[in-house]
N, C-alpha and C positions, 0 to 999 in steps of 0.2 A: 287191061280190063280189070274192073273192081266189082266186088259184091258189097253192097251196103245193106246192113240189117238194122232196122229200127225195131227195137224190142220193147214192148209195153206189157206191164202187169196191170191188168184191168181191175177195176173195182168189182166186187162180187156181183154177178148177174149182168155185167156189162161186156164181157169178152166177146160173146156172140154178136152183140150189136156193133161193137167196134170193128170186128172182122168184116161184117156185112157192109158197114159204111166204107171201109177201105176198099173192099171188093167193088162197090159201086163207083168209087172215085177212080181207082187205079186198075180195075180189072180188064180194061180194054188194052192196056199196055203189055205186050208180050215179054217185056223185060222186068215185070213186077210179079211177085208171088205173095199171096197172103196165106199165113199159116197160123194154126192154133195148137196149143199144147196137147200132147198125148202122154208124155212122161216128163216130169220136171215140175217147176213151179206152176201152181194152178192159175188159171185166168191169164195165161200168156198169149199174146198176139204178136206175130212177127210179120213185118212187111219187108220183104227182101227184093232189092232191085239191082240190076246190073247196069253199070255206067262205064263209059270209056275211059274216064280220067277223073282225078280229084277236081280239076277245073270245071268239068261238066257238072259234077255233083254240087260244087260250090255255087255255080250259076243257078242251078235249080233251087238251091236253098235261098239265094238272094231274091228270086222271083217269089218264092213262098213267103218270105219275110215281108215283102211289100204289102201283104194283106189283100191284094187284089186276086180274086179267083181267076183261074184260067178261062179265057173267053168261051171255050167249048163246054165248060162245066154248067150243068143244069143249076139254075139259081137256088132251087130247093135243096139240092145236095150241097151246094156251097154254104148255105145257111147251116145245115146239119154239121158240116165239116168244121165250121167256125167254133163249134162247141165240143169237138172231140176230146179236148183236154179234160173235160169234166168226167170222162169215162174211165180214166186210168189213174193209178196211184203213183207210179213212177215208170221211167223208161231209160233206155240207154241205146247207144249206137255202136255198131261194130263195122269196121271196114276191112275187107280182105282183098289182097291182090291175087288174081287168078294166075297161077303158074302154067304157062303154055310151053 
């Protein structure tokens, strides 16, 4: 099992909007959590997901890179999501193996 953290530093005034967008898109998935900063860099939004393997994560990234929204996604939300990159300054990814 792996934990993947997508960490974004949002533009001023955009962190709440970005977190709400991620919550609308991914909030139904019990393996995904959306978090915002309490201590640390201002305007930080973290999307944390649990995946079974790197292969599973890579498959989801390939689907995302295809540019086609998931069939179950609301078209209005898909349109919003297509512009999420305008809400942040920079980001990074962290991947951790869960030791069991």
